[in-house]
C-alpha positions as CSV (number, residue, x, y, z in Angstrom):
1,X,-21.9,-10.7,36.4
2,X,-19.2,-9.7,34.0
3,X,-17.4,-6.5,34.6
4,X,-18.4,-4.1,31.8
5,X,-14.9,-2.6,31.6
6,X,-13.4,-6.1,30.9
7,X,-16.1,-6.9,28.4
8,X,-15.6,-3.6,26.6
9,X,-11.9,-4.1,26.5
10,X,-12.3,-7.7,25.2
11,X,-14.7,-6.6,22.5
12,X,-12.3,-3.8,21.5
13,X,-9.4,-6.1,21.1
14,X,-11.3,-9.0,19.5
15,X,-10.6,-7.8,15.9
16,X,-6.8,-8.1,16.6
17,X,-6.9,-11.5,18.4
18,X,-5.9,-13.6,15.4
19,X,-3.8,-11.0,13.6
20,X,-0.4,-11.5,15.2
21,X,-0.7,-15.3,15.3
22,X,-1.5,-15.5,11.6
23,X,0.9,-12.8,10.4
24,X,4.2,-13.1,12.4
25,X,6.8,-11.7,10.0
26,X,4.4,-9.9,7.8
27,X,5.3,-6.6,9.4
28,X,8.3,-6.8,7.1
29,X,5.9,-6.3,4.2
30,X,4.7,-2.9,5.5
31,X,5.3,0.3,3.6
32,X,8.8,1.6,4.1
33,X,10.3,-1.7,5.2
34,X,13.1,-3.6,3.4
35,X,11.0,-5.5,0.8
36,X,9.3,-2.3,-0.4
37,X,12.4,-0.1,-0.3
38,X,14.3,-2.6,-2.4
39,X,11.4,-2.7,-4.9
40,X,11.2,1.1,-5.0
41,X,14.9,1.4,-5.6
42,X,14.7,-1.0,-8.5
43,X,11.6,0.5,-10.2
44,X,12.9,4.0,-9.8
45,X,15.8,3.0,-12.0
46,X,13.3,1.9,-14.6
47,X,11.8,5.4,-14.7
48,X,8.7,4.8,-12.4
49,X,8.0,7.9,-10.5
50,X,5.0,9.9,-9.2
51,X,3.8,7.2,-6.8
52,X,1.4,8.4,-4.2
53,X,2.8,6.4,-1.3
54,X,-0.2,7.0,1.0
55,X,-2.4,5.1,-1.6
56,X,-0.1,2.0,-1.6
57,X,-2.0,-1.3,-1.2
58,X,0.1,-4.1,0.5
59,X,-1.1,-7.7,0.3
60,X,1.0,-10.5,1.8
61,X,0.6,-13.4,-0.6
62,X,2.8,-16.0,1.2
63,X,4.9,-16.3,4.3
64,X,6.6,-19.7,4.6
65,X,9.7,-21.3,6.0
66,X,12.6,-21.3,3.6
67,X,13.1,-24.9,2.3
68,X,16.5,-26.6,2.1
69,X,16.3,-26.5,-1.7
70,X,15.5,-22.7,-1.9
71,X,18.2,-21.8,0.6
72,X,20.7,-23.9,-1.3
73,X,19.7,-22.3,-4.6
74,X,20.2,-18.8,-3.3
75,X,23.4,-19.8,-1.4
76,X,25.0,-21.3,-4.6
77,X,24.2,-18.1,-6.5
78,X,25.5,-15.7,-3.8
79,X,28.6,-17.8,-3.1
80,X,29.6,-17.0,-6.7
81,X,28.5,-13.4,-6.9
82,X,28.5,-12.3,-3.2
83,X,30.9,-10.9,-0.8
84,X,33.2,-13.8,-0.3
85,X,31.3,-16.0,2.1
86,X,31.3,-19.8,1.7
87,X,28.3,-21.6,0.4
88,X,27.7,-23.1,3.8
89,X,27.7,-19.6,5.4
90,X,25.1,-18.3,2.9
91,X,23.0,-21.5,3.4
92,X,23.0,-21.0,7.1
93,X,22.0,-17.3,6.7
94,X,19.1,-18.2,4.3
95,X,17.9,-21.2,6.2
96,X,18.4,-20.9,9.9
97,X,17.2,-18.5,12.7
98,X,13.5,-18.8,11.6
99,X,14.2,-17.8,8.0
100,X,11.0,-17.2,6.1
101,X,10.3,-16.4,2.5
102,X,7.9,-13.4,2.2
103,X,6.0,-12.8,-1.0
104,X,4.1,-9.5,-1.2
105,X,1.9,-7.8,-3.8
106,X,2.3,-4.0,-3.9
107,X,-0.2,-1.9,-5.8
108,X,0.9,1.7,-6.4
109,X,-1.2,4.5,-7.7
110,X,-0.1,7.9,-9.2
111,X,-1.9,11.2,-9.2
112,X,-3.9,10.3,-12.3
113,X,-5.2,7.1,-10.8
114,X,-3.0,4.8,-12.9
115,X,-1.8,1.7,-11.2
116,X,1.4,-0.4,-11.2
117,X,1.3,-3.8,-9.5
118,X,4.4,-5.8,-8.4
119,X,5.1,-9.0,-6.6
120,X,8.2,-9.0,-4.4
121,X,10.0,-11.9,-2.7
122,X,12.5,-11.5,0.2
123,X,13.9,-13.5,3.1
124,X,13.5,-12.4,6.7
125,X,14.5,-14.1,9.9
126,X,13.9,-13.8,13.6
127,X,16.2,-10.8,13.8
128,X,15.6,-8.8,10.7
129,X,13.5,-8.1,7.6
130,X,16.5,-7.6,5.4
131,X,18.2,-11.0,5.0
132,X,17.9,-11.2,1.2
133,X,15.9,-9.5,-1.6
134,X,15.0,-12.2,-4.0
135,X,13.6,-10.0,-6.7
136,X,10.3,-8.8,-8.1
137,X,7.9,-9.4,-10.9
138,X,5.9,-6.6,-12.7
139,X,2.2,-7.8,-13.0
140,X,0.9,-4.6,-14.6
141,X,2.2,-1.1,-15.3
142,X,0.1,1.9,-16.3
143,X,2.6,4.7,-15.5
């Protein structure tokens, strides 16, 4: 006979069983983490304000390994405009140590119920969420 305590615990944890396996790295998309903070910094400069942060909807669209081609593209750009690292150094940062490209959709709402929707891309690795902010796209803006 199955111990009822063990069965209850197993049933309680069942909804979370596949979560961590499927979303390793997606914690970097959470409210208040690097990708969102970089987005908020950028859109605030555009005059967006009045966001009700507790109503933010976060949807991970993609989380995939950074390809050689993408790492090289970013490395070339940053070797020219960056802080003096060599192209190879940037490539290693953007490609190694489990580097992943995170694409997230953020939907913000203001007090009037108007919504702004953005897609953000950033690179994370095994150690940090803040390897590189790749930019954002405005899908819709109501405020």
